N, C-alpha and C positions, 0 to 999 in steps of 0.2 A: 244666404244658404251656406251652411258649414261644409267644408270639404271633408270627405270621409277618407280615412286612410285604412288600408287593409294590410295586415302583416301575417304572413304565413310562418308559423313557428314549428312546422312539422319537422324540419331538420334539427332544430334545437331540442325538441322532445325526443327525437331519435338519438341524439347525442347523450342526453341524460339517461335514456333507457340503456344505451350501450355502455356508458361509463358506470357500471356498478362498482362495488367496493374493490373487487379484484382488478378491474381494468384501471381504476384510479391508482391503486397501489402499484400496478405494473408501470404506469406512466411515471409515477414518482421514482420508482426504483431505477428506471432507465435514466432519469435525470441525475440521480445520485451516482449511478455507475459511471456516467460520462464525466462527472466532476471528480470522482475518485480516481479515474484513470488519468485525468489531467494532473492531479496532485502526485500520482505515482510517477508520471513522466518527469516531473520536477525533481522528485526524490532520486530517480535514476540518473538524471543529469548531474545532481550533486554527488552521487556515489561515483560516477565516472570521473568527476573532477577531483576526487580525493584519493581513490585507490584504483589499481588495475582490476578490471572486472572481466568476466566472461558471461556467456548466456545463462549457465546454471546458477551463477552467483546472483545475477540480476533477477532471476525468477524468485529469489527469496524476498524481494520487495513486493508485497501483496496489497491489493486493494480489496477490502471486504465490505460488501453492502449488507447491512443488517436485515435479517429476515422478518422479524416481528415488529421492529420499530423503524422509524424513518431516520436514516443516517448512514454513515460509512466511516471506515477508518483505514488508514494506510499504515501498514506495520511491516516489520522485518522479522524474519524467523526462518526456520527450516521445516522441511516436510519430508518425512521418511517415505520410502517407496511403499505404495499400497498395491492394489490390484493392477493399476495401469503401469506400474514399474518405474515411475518417474520420481526422482528425488530433487528437491529444490533447496537452494540456499546453502549448499555445501561447497567448500573449496577442497580440491584434492592436492595435498602437499607433496613434497619430494618423495616421501616414503610411500605414497599411495593411500594415505589415510584421509578420510573425509572429515573436515573440520568446519564448524559453524562460524566462519570468519565475520559475517555481517554483524552478528550480535557483539562480537569483540571490537569490531571497528567503530561501532556507534558509541559504546561506553568506555572503551579502552580496558586494559587489564593492569593488574598490579604487578610489581616486581615478583618474579618467581625464582626459587632457588631449589636445587636438588638436595636431597638428604637432610633437609631441615637444619642446615648449619651444624650437623654433627661432625665430629672429627673421625677420620678413618686413615689407616695406613696405606700408603702407595709404595711402589717400588723404591728401594733405597732407604727405607725406614723413615720417610718424611710423613708428617701429618698434614692432612688437607681438610679444609672445611668444604661444605657443599658448594657446588658451582652455581653461579647465577645464570638463569636462562632468559633473562631479559623481560621485556614487557611490550605490549602493543599500545601505541599511543592512541588517544581518543581523536577520532575524525569528526564525529558529530554531524554526519550528513543529514540525518533525520531531523535533528534540532534546527539545522540551517533551513531545511525545507519548511518546517513549521513557522519559522519567522518570516520566510518569504511569502507563503501563501495564506497566512492567517487573515489578513485584511481582505483579500480578494475572493475567498471561498464563498462568503455569503452572497455577494453580488452576483458572482458567476453562477451559483446554485439557483438563485432566483431566475436568472436568465434561462438556465437550462430547463427549469420547471415550466416557465412560460412557453418556451419552444416546444416542449413535450406536449403540453395541453393544446397549443396551436396546431401542432401536427395531427393530433388525434381529432381535433375539430375539423381540420381540412379533409381528413379521411372520410368524414361524414357530411361534408358540404355545409358547414355552419358558418363559414367566414366569407 
């Protein structure tokens, strides 16, 4: 006599019914968001190790999860004040001017000179050429972040997706 086995797949069917396209996309976006924030934290640590930072400057390192496609990017930049009145990624210098220092710190700047090296008279009848204003050296903290996390992102993202799906399955009693 053959042993009969009975399997109740009601919970599994409920999970598939619950995980429509929007729910699946939401679960994937949650995994991408967690991984993007992990990469952002690495970028912030590299930024803190290269230049002096404050809260407003650190907010310029942003993690963006794509809306239409699966993926994310961690980027630097500035954000002007909108309706909420918050500006991100600006440094206030000695004169009170807001400057996008993060962009310059990543790529560096070239030598700058005032007056385009034209000659002009100063007191006492001396001729002077334009003064050098210096440059900002390249810190490359985002490039360093890219080399640090490039190998681990795929494996970590796979783990995050598995955890996200497992969490959703446990929510519906499928495991």
